[in-house]
C-alpha positions as a LaTeX table, in Angstrom:
\begin{tabular}{lrrr}
\hline
Residue & $x$ (\AA) & $y$ (\AA) & $z$ (\AA) \\
\hline
Met1 & 0.00 & 0.00 & 0.00 \\
Leu2 & 2.90 & 2.35 & 0.69 \\
Gly3 & 4.08 & 1.89 & $-2.89$ \\
Leu4 & 0.72 & 2.92 & $-4.34$ \\
Arg5 & 0.43 & 5.96 & $-2.07$ \\
Leu6 & 4.02 & 6.98 & $-2.80$ \\
Lys7 & 3.41 & 6.73 & $-6.55$ \\
Tyr8 & 0.29 & 8.90 & $-6.26$ \\
Asp9 & 1.99 & 11.50 & $-4.02$ \\
Cys10 & 5.07 & 11.70 & $-6.27$ \\
Lys11 & 2.88 & 12.36 & $-9.30$ \\
Ala12 & 0.98 & 15.06 & $-7.42$ \\
Leu13 & 4.20 & 16.83 & $-6.42$ \\
Phe14 & 5.83 & 16.42 & $-9.82$ \\
Arg15 & 2.92 & 18.23 & $-11.49$ \\
Met16 & 3.80 & 21.27 & $-9.40$ \\
Val17 & 7.56 & 21.27 & $-9.95$ \\
Trp18 & 8.18 & 20.17 & $-13.55$ \\
Pro19 & 7.93 & 23.73 & $-14.99$ \\
Leu20 & 10.77 & 24.76 & $-12.66$ \\
Tyr21 & 12.86 & 21.88 & $-13.98$ \\
Ile22 & 12.34 & 23.08 & $-17.55$ \\
Val23 & 13.35 & 26.60 & $-16.54$ \\
Gly24 & 16.42 & 25.30 & $-14.70$ \\
Ile25 & 17.61 & 23.53 & $-17.86$ \\
Val26 & 16.69 & 26.18 & $-20.44$ \\
Leu27 & 18.10 & 29.23 & $-18.63$ \\
Pro28 & 21.76 & 28.08 & $-18.55$ \\
Ile29 & 21.53 & 27.36 & $-22.28$ \\
Gly30 & 20.46 & 30.98 & $-22.74$ \\
Ile31 & 23.36 & 32.21 & $-20.60$ \\
Arg32 & 25.84 & 30.28 & $-22.71$ \\
Leu33 & 24.21 & 31.81 & $-25.80$ \\
Phe34 & 24.63 & 35.29 & $-24.30$ \\
His35 & 28.34 & 34.64 & $-23.72$ \\
Trp36 & 28.69 & 33.34 & $-27.28$ \\
Ile37 & 27.17 & 36.40 & $-28.97$ \\
Gln38 & 28.32 & 39.15 & $-26.58$ \\
Asp39 & 31.55 & 39.72 & $-28.54$ \\
Leu40 & 29.70 & 40.37 & $-31.79$ \\
Pro41 & 29.66 & 44.10 & $-32.71$ \\
Phe42 & 25.85 & 44.21 & $-32.94$ \\
Phe43 & 25.47 & 43.11 & $-29.31$ \\
Asp44 & 28.28 & 45.24 & $-27.90$ \\
Ser45 & 25.98 & 47.70 & $-26.10$ \\
Phe46 & 24.93 & 48.77 & $-22.60$ \\
Val47 & 21.36 & 47.58 & $-23.20$ \\
Phe48 & 22.55 & 44.08 & $-24.03$ \\
Glu49 & 24.74 & 44.01 & $-20.89$ \\
Met50 & 21.75 & 45.01 & $-18.75$ \\
Ile51 & 19.60 & 42.32 & $-20.32$ \\
Ser52 & 22.37 & 39.79 & $-19.72$ \\
Leu53 & 22.65 & 40.79 & $-16.05$ \\
Met54 & 18.88 & 40.56 & $-15.56$ \\
Tyr55 & 18.86 & 37.16 & $-17.22$ \\
Gly56 & 21.65 & 36.02 & $-14.90$ \\
Gly57 & 19.67 & 37.25 & $-11.89$ \\
Ile58 & 16.63 & 35.27 & $-12.96$ \\
Tyr59 & 18.82 & 32.19 & $-13.32$ \\
Phe60 & 20.22 & 32.70 & $-9.81$ \\
Phe61 & 16.68 & 32.81 & $-8.36$ \\
Ser62 & 15.76 & 29.67 & $-10.31$ \\
Leu63 & 18.67 & 27.84 & $-8.64$ \\
Ala64 & 17.47 & 29.00 & $-5.22$ \\
Ala65 & 13.96 & 27.86 & $-6.13$ \\
Leu66 & 15.26 & 24.37 & $-6.93$ \\
Val67 & 16.28 & 24.11 & $-3.26$ \\
Ile68 & 13.33 & 25.88 & $-1.62$ \\
Trp69 & 10.39 & 24.94 & $-3.85$ \\
Pro70 & 10.41 & 21.16 & $-3.03$ \\
Ile71 & 9.75 & 22.00 & 0.64 \\
Val72 & 7.01 & 24.48 & $-0.29$ \\
Val73 & 5.12 & 22.07 & $-2.56$ \\
Thr74 & 5.53 & 19.18 & $-0.08$ \\
Val75 & 4.11 & 21.20 & 2.80 \\
Arg76 & 1.35 & 22.64 & 0.60 \\
Asp77 & 0.34 & 19.19 & $-0.64$ \\
Phe78 & 0.25 & 17.84 & 2.93 \\
Phe79 & $-1.94$ & 20.71 & 4.07 \\
Asn80 & $-4.36$ & 20.43 & 1.13 \\
Thr81 & $-4.69$ & 16.65 & 1.16 \\
Met82 & $-4.63$ & 15.99 & 4.90 \\
Leu83 & $-6.05$ & 19.04 & 6.67 \\
Lys84 & $-8.38$ & 20.80 & 4.23 \\
Asp85 & $-11.53$ & 19.57 & 2.45 \\
Glu86 & $-9.62$ & 16.93 & 0.49 \\
Gly87 & $-8.43$ & 15.52 & 3.81 \\
Tyr88 & $-11.78$ & 13.82 & 4.32 \\
Leu89 & $-11.08$ & 11.56 & 1.34 \\
Thr90 & $-7.43$ & 10.98 & 2.26 \\
Asn91 & $-8.06$ & 10.13 & 5.91 \\
Thr92 & $-10.90$ & 7.71 & 5.14 \\
Leu93 & $-8.70$ & 5.55 & 2.90 \\
Pro94 & $-7.98$ & 2.05 & 4.24 \\
Val95 & $-4.42$ & 3.13 & 5.04 \\
Ser96 & $-2.86$ & 3.91 & 8.41 \\
Arg97 & $-1.87$ & 7.45 & 9.23 \\
Asn98 & 1.69 & 6.26 & 9.59 \\
Ile99 & 1.67 & 5.17 & 5.93 \\
Leu100 & 0.04 & 8.43 & 4.82 \\
Phe101 & 2.65 & 10.53 & 6.62 \\
Leu102 & 5.55 & 8.35 & 5.46 \\
Ser103 & 4.37 & 8.43 & 1.84 \\
Lys104 & 4.24 & 12.21 & 1.79 \\
Glu105 & 7.65 & 12.47 & 3.45 \\
Leu106 & 9.24 & 10.05 & 0.97 \\
Ala107 & 7.54 & 11.81 & $-1.94$ \\
Gly108 & 9.04 & 15.09 & $-0.72$ \\
Leu109 & 12.49 & 13.46 & $-0.53$ \\
Thr110 & 12.05 & 12.08 & $-4.05$ \\
Ile111 & 11.18 & 15.48 & $-5.47$ \\
Phe112 & 14.10 & 17.01 & $-3.58$ \\
Cys113 & 16.48 & 14.46 & $-5.15$ \\
Leu114 & 15.10 & 15.22 & $-8.61$ \\
Ser115 & 15.59 & 18.93 & $-7.95$ \\
Gly116 & 19.17 & 18.26 & $-6.89$ \\
Leu117 & 19.84 & 16.35 & $-10.12$ \\
Val118 & 18.33 & 19.17 & $-12.17$ \\
Leu119 & 20.48 & 21.66 & $-10.23$ \\
Met120 & 23.66 & 19.73 & $-11.04$ \\
Leu121 & 22.61 & 19.33 & $-14.68$ \\
Ser122 & 21.93 & 23.06 & $-14.88$ \\
Leu123 & 25.37 & 23.89 & $-13.48$ \\
Trp124 & 26.99 & 21.39 & $-15.83$ \\
Ile125 & 25.28 & 23.02 & $-18.82$ \\
Leu126 & 26.39 & 26.44 & $-17.64$ \\
Ser127 & 30.00 & 25.45 & $-17.14$ \\
Ser128 & 31.86 & 22.61 & $-18.80$ \\
Asp129 & 34.35 & 22.79 & $-15.92$ \\
Phe130 & 31.72 & 21.93 & $-13.29$ \\
Ser131 & 32.69 & 18.89 & $-11.23$ \\
Phe132 & 32.45 & 17.48 & $-7.72$ \\
Glu133 & 36.17 & 18.05 & $-7.31$ \\
Val134 & 35.59 & 21.79 & $-7.73$ \\
Met135 & 32.60 & 21.75 & $-5.37$ \\
Phe136 & 34.49 & 19.97 & $-2.59$ \\
Ala137 & 37.85 & 21.67 & $-3.09$ \\
Gly138 & 39.45 & 22.48 & 0.25 \\
Leu139 & 37.32 & 20.10 & 2.31 \\
Pro140 & 39.15 & 17.78 & 4.76 \\
Ile141 & 39.28 & 14.74 & 2.48 \\
Gln142 & 42.12 & 12.73 & 1.02 \\
Asp143 & 42.57 & 10.75 & $-2.15$ \\
Gly144 & 40.47 & 7.59 & $-2.18$ \\
Arg145 & 37.99 & 8.91 & 0.37 \\
Thr146 & 36.29 & 11.53 & $-1.75$ \\
Ile147 & 33.42 & 9.25 & $-2.83$ \\
Gly148 & 32.68 & 8.21 & 0.75 \\
Phe149 & 32.70 & 11.82 & 1.90 \\
Ile150 & 30.37 & 12.87 & $-0.94$ \\
Ile151 & 27.97 & 10.04 & $-0.07$ \\
Leu152 & 27.93 & 11.17 & 3.56 \\
Met153 & 27.31 & 14.77 & 2.46 \\
Val154 & 24.38 & 13.68 & 0.29 \\
Leu155 & 22.94 & 11.65 & 3.18 \\
Met156 & 23.34 & 14.63 & 5.50 \\
Ile157 & 21.48 & 16.89 & 3.06 \\
Leu158 & 18.69 & 14.32 & 2.69 \\
Ala159 & 18.50 & 13.91 & 6.47 \\
Ser160 & 18.30 & 17.67 & 6.92 \\
Phe161 & 15.53 & 17.93 & 4.32 \\
Tyr162 & 13.65 & 15.02 & 5.93 \\
Gln163 & 13.90 & 16.69 & 9.32 \\
Ser164 & 12.59 & 19.94 & 7.84 \\
Ile165 & 9.60 & 18.17 & 6.24 \\
Thr166 & 8.64 & 16.32 & 9.41 \\
Met167 & 9.02 & 19.49 & 11.50 \\
Phe168 & 6.65 & 21.34 & 9.15 \\
Phe169 & 4.16 & 18.46 & 9.36 \\
Leu170 & 4.38 & 18.33 & 13.15 \\
Ser171 & 3.90 & 22.10 & 13.41 \\
Met172 & 0.75 & 21.88 & 11.31 \\
Met173 & $-0.62$ & 19.01 & 13.41 \\
Leu174 & 0.01 & 21.00 & 16.59 \\
Gly175 & $-1.69$ & 24.03 & 15.04 \\
Gln176 & $-4.75$ & 21.93 & 14.18 \\
Met177 & $-5.29$ & 21.26 & 17.89 \\
His178 & $-6.52$ & 24.84 & 18.31 \\
Arg179 & $-10.06$ & 25.84 & 17.45 \\
Ser180 & $-9.12$ & 29.06 & 15.68 \\
Asn181 & $-6.08$ & 30.69 & 14.08 \\
Lys182 & $-4.71$ & 27.25 & 13.22 \\
Gly183 & $-2.37$ & 28.61 & 10.56 \\
Leu184 & $-0.94$ & 31.22 & 12.93 \\
Phe185 & $-0.40$ & 28.66 & 15.67 \\
Ser186 & 1.29 & 26.33 & 13.18 \\
Val187 & 3.82 & 29.07 & 12.35 \\
Val188 & 4.35 & 29.78 & 16.05 \\
Tyr189 & 4.94 & 26.10 & 16.80 \\
Tyr190 & 7.43 & 25.88 & 13.94 \\
Phe191 & 9.51 & 28.74 & 15.33 \\
Val192 & 9.22 & 27.39 & 18.88 \\
Ile193 & 10.51 & 23.99 & 17.76 \\
Ser194 & 13.30 & 25.64 & 15.75 \\
Phe195 & 14.31 & 27.71 & 18.77 \\
Gly196 & 14.23 & 24.60 & 20.95 \\
Leu197 & 16.55 & 22.79 & 18.54 \\
Gln198 & 18.98 & 25.70 & 18.65 \\
Ile199 & 18.95 & 25.58 & 22.45 \\
Leu200 & 19.54 & 21.81 & 22.33 \\
Ala201 & 22.52 & 22.28 & 19.99 \\
Leu202 & 23.93 & 24.96 & 22.32 \\
Ile203 & 23.53 & 22.67 & 25.35 \\
Leu204 & 25.31 & 19.81 & 23.57 \\
Leu205 & 28.18 & 22.14 & 22.61 \\
Met206 & 28.42 & 23.41 & 26.19 \\
Ile207 & 28.54 & 19.82 & 27.53 \\
Phe208 & 31.29 & 18.96 & 25.06 \\
Ala209 & 33.25 & 22.09 & 25.98 \\
Tyr210 & 32.82 & 21.30 & 29.69 \\
Phe211 & 34.34 & 17.82 & 29.33 \\
Val212 & 37.19 & 19.08 & 27.16 \\
Asp213 & 37.99 & 21.86 & 29.63 \\
Asn214 & 37.63 & 19.96 & 32.91 \\
Phe215 & 39.45 & 16.83 & 31.79 \\
His216 & 42.23 & 18.86 & 30.15 \\
Leu217 & 41.63 & 17.37 & 26.71 \\
Glu218 & 42.37 & 20.53 & 24.72 \\
Gln219 & 45.82 & 19.49 & 23.57 \\
Gly220 & 44.84 & 15.95 & 22.68 \\
Phe221 & 41.69 & 17.09 & 20.89 \\
Thr222 & 43.58 & 19.72 & 18.89 \\
Leu223 & 46.26 & 17.19 & 17.96 \\
Phe224 & 43.62 & 14.68 & 16.84 \\
Val225 & 41.81 & 17.27 & 14.70 \\
Thr226 & 44.98 & 18.47 & 13.00 \\
Ser227 & 46.32 & 14.95 & 12.46 \\
Tyr228 & 43.10 & 13.33 & 11.22 \\
Glu229 & 41.17 & 16.11 & 9.52 \\
Trp230 & 39.35 & 13.77 & 7.13 \\
Val231 & 38.27 & 11.50 & 10.03 \\
Val232 & 36.93 & 14.47 & 11.99 \\
Gly233 & 35.11 & 15.75 & 8.91 \\
Met234 & 33.44 & 12.39 & 8.23 \\
Met235 & 32.57 & 11.91 & 11.92 \\
Leu236 & 30.97 & 15.37 & 12.03 \\
Val237 & 28.96 & 14.83 & 8.86 \\
Gly238 & 27.93 & 11.35 & 10.03 \\
Ala239 & 26.84 & 12.67 & 13.43 \\
Leu240 & 24.76 & 15.45 & 11.82 \\
Thr241 & 23.16 & 12.88 & 9.51 \\
Ile242 & 22.14 & 10.63 & 12.39 \\
Tyr243 & 20.99 & 13.64 & 14.44 \\
Asn244 & 18.68 & 14.87 & 11.67 \\
Phe245 & 17.28 & 11.42 & 10.90 \\
Val246 & 16.57 & 10.78 & 14.59 \\
Leu247 & 14.84 & 14.14 & 14.94 \\
Gly248 & 12.86 & 13.45 & 11.77 \\
Gly249 & 11.76 & 10.08 & 13.17 \\
Ile250 & 10.69 & 11.71 & 16.44 \\
Phe251 & 8.75 & 14.45 & 14.65 \\
His252 & 7.11 & 11.85 & 12.39 \\
Ser253 & 6.05 & 9.68 & 15.34 \\
Val254 & 4.67 & 12.60 & 17.36 \\
Gly255 & 2.77 & 13.94 & 14.34 \\
Val256 & 1.20 & 10.55 & 13.64 \\
Trp257 & 0.28 & 10.15 & 17.33 \\
Ile258 & $-1.40$ & 13.56 & 17.39 \\
Ser259 & $-3.37$ & 12.78 & 14.24 \\
Asn260 & $-4.55$ & 9.46 & 15.70 \\
His261 & $-5.34$ & 10.51 & 19.28 \\
Lys262 & $-5.88$ & 14.26 & 19.39 \\
Leu263 & $-7.53$ & 15.18 & 16.10 \\
Asn264 & $-10.64$ & 14.07 & 14.24 \\
Leu265 & $-9.48$ & 14.28 & 10.64 \\
Glu266 & $-12.07$ & 11.94 & 9.14 \\
\hline
\end{tabular}
């Protein structure tokens, strides 16, 4: 049943994002065309330079949209199909709420991955010199470990996106518990949870600093970091990946519990 729901949700999201994919592929072709004709005498003018700059600005915003828009359409689809009028049909399906939530989360991750592929394709079209080696230049990695580090980075990005999706979903479920101003309360809950996560991160850093300072580990820690930069980098990325996936799982579970025990969505 999860497969059928996931297929349906992916199609619903794709219908809202495919025009952006077309734009993300067409615009860099236009930029390369601008660079090709800008040296011709007919196009050597201030007006053409202004048009070229405006075109480049539009392309920049399209790249930003490829990162932001997947979250927007995922949250919008969840709200329309679970909490508005269409929610009556969705919540009366012979499918558990856990499956419904998980399907929409996985569909959001799928669309995010597609957007990432379009982003890389767009950059590749724009520059023939684009490569992962250029993107990750200067990072604490050594020869032979680049692929592993890139995989961890991709997993960390996916984990972060998953955590963001589930936090949006949880905020909306908490907002639905109020009789009025549900949208406003959803926004408030989102910022409260975000602030709480920042406090949690600060507490964890303070605990780490306390142990390093009180057990006189500064010299050993500094030596380890400078001697094994790639290990520290991979450990940090791996820890952030696990942290975001765990938070996403918690947010998912709490959101499902609220929908089952605190709300009447049918």
